C-alpha positions in Angstrom: -41.7 -25.4 63.9 -43.0 -26.5 60.6 -44.7 -23.4 59.2 -45.7 -20.0 60.5 -49.2 -18.5 60.2 -49.7 -14.8 60.7 -53.2 -13.6 61.3 -52.7 -10.0 62.3 -53.6 -8.9 58.8 -57.1 -10.5 59.1 -58.4 -7.9 61.6 -60.9 -5.3 60.4 -59.2 -2.0 59.1 -60.5 -0.1 62.1 -58.5 -2.3 64.5 -54.9 -1.1 64.8 -52.4 -4.0 64.6 -48.7 -3.7 65.1 -46.9 -6.7 63.6 -45.4 -8.9 66.2 -41.8 -8.5 64.8 -42.1 -4.7 64.6 -42.8 -4.0 68.3 -39.8 -3.4 70.5 -40.8 -5.1 73.8 -37.5 -4.3 75.4 -37.7 -0.5 74.6 -41.4 -0.2 75.4 -41.4 -2.5 78.5 -45.2 -2.8 79.0 -46.5 -2.5 82.5 -48.5 -5.6 82.0 -48.5 -8.4 79.4 -51.5 -10.7 79.0 -51.1 -14.1 77.5 -53.5 -17.0 76.9 -51.2 -19.6 75.4 -49.8 -21.3 78.5 -48.1 -24.4 77.0 -45.1 -22.7 75.5 -42.9 -25.4 73.8 -44.9 -28.3 75.3 -47.7 -28.1 72.9 -46.8 -30.4 69.9 -49.8 -29.4 67.8 -49.8 -25.6 67.8 -47.6 -22.9 69.2 -47.0 -19.2 69.3 -43.6 -18.1 68.1 -40.9 -19.0 70.8 -40.3 -15.3 71.4 -43.8 -15.2 73.0 -43.2 -18.1 75.4 -43.9 -17.1 79.0 -40.4 -17.4 80.2 -39.2 -15.0 77.6 -42.1 -12.5 77.9 -41.4 -12.3 81.6 -38.2 -10.5 80.8 -40.1 -7.5 79.3 -42.6 -6.7 82.0 -43.1 -6.4 85.7 -46.4 -8.2 85.5 -47.1 -11.1 83.3 -50.7 -12.3 83.4 -51.9 -15.6 82.2 -55.6 -16.2 81.4 -56.4 -19.6 80.0 -58.1 -19.5 76.7 -60.5 -22.3 77.6 -63.5 -22.8 79.9 -64.0 -26.1 81.7 -67.1 -27.5 83.4 -67.0 -26.6 87.0 -65.1 -29.5 88.7 -65.3 -30.5 92.3 -62.0 -29.5 94.0 -62.6 -32.1 96.7 -62.7 -34.9 94.2 -59.1 -36.0 93.8 -59.8 -38.0 90.6 -61.3 -34.9 89.0 -58.3 -32.8 90.1 -55.9 -35.4 88.7 -57.8 -35.7 85.4 -57.7 -32.0 84.6 -54.3 -31.2 86.2 -52.7 -31.1 82.7 -54.7 -27.8 82.2 -53.3 -26.4 85.4 -49.7 -27.4 85.3 -48.4 -25.4 82.4 -45.4 -23.2 81.9 -47.3 -19.9 82.0 -48.7 -20.7 85.4 -45.2 -21.0 86.8 -43.8 -17.9 84.9 -46.7 -15.6 85.3 -47.1 -13.1 88.1 -50.8 -13.5 88.1 -53.1 -16.2 86.8 -56.8 -15.5 86.3 -59.0 -18.5 86.0 -62.7 -18.8 85.3 -64.0 -19.1 88.9 -63.2 -19.5 92.6 -63.9 -23.2 92.2 -61.4 -23.5 89.4 -58.9 -21.6 91.5 -59.1 -24.3 94.1 -58.6 -27.0 91.5 -55.5 -25.2 90.2 -54.1 -24.8 93.8 -54.6 -28.5 94.5 -53.1 -29.6 91.2 -50.0 -27.4 91.6 -49.4 -28.4 95.2 -49.6 -32.1 94.1 -47.3 -31.5 91.1 -44.7 -29.6 93.1 -45.1 -32.0 96.0 -45.0 -29.0 98.4 -47.9 -29.2 100.8 -46.6 -26.5 103.1 -48.7 -23.6 104.2 -46.2 -21.3 102.5 -46.8 -23.1 99.1 -50.5 -22.9 99.5 -50.3 -19.2 100.4 -48.1 -18.6 97.3 -50.6 -20.2 94.9 -53.6 -18.6 96.6 -52.0 -15.2 96.1 -50.9 -15.8 92.5 -54.1 -17.4 91.2 -57.3 -15.4 91.0 -60.8 -16.9 90.4 -62.0 -13.7 88.9 -63.1 -15.0 85.6 -66.7 -14.8 86.8 -67.8 -17.9 85.1 -69.3 -21.0 86.6 -70.1 -23.8 84.1 
């Protein structure tokens, strides 16, 4: 990491903010933790502090939930080229570490499932069922 930027002090005064290094995740053990940065150490442009990577956060909750921070135009899950071209959005650390993944739509859920099955090279019905149960298309957004 080159330099750290802290933006918690930029919130309006009526928004309570606990500084990231003053909250004891181990002692508090939140029921759920929501994250939107899915790339962990694999993003060479920007990153959250390594403490907040999905594999570490998983230690402090029973339910880690990843919601991608972006919206993509609704792809056709039947088009293999499309699935291949956007798979880098689907195959990120947080998807593997999270207990739940909430994506923008049911169509996007199908793209994630196909991309993950292809990436793991596990085309079994058990693998499909695993991803179907883990990924939710509840983002309620079709683009």
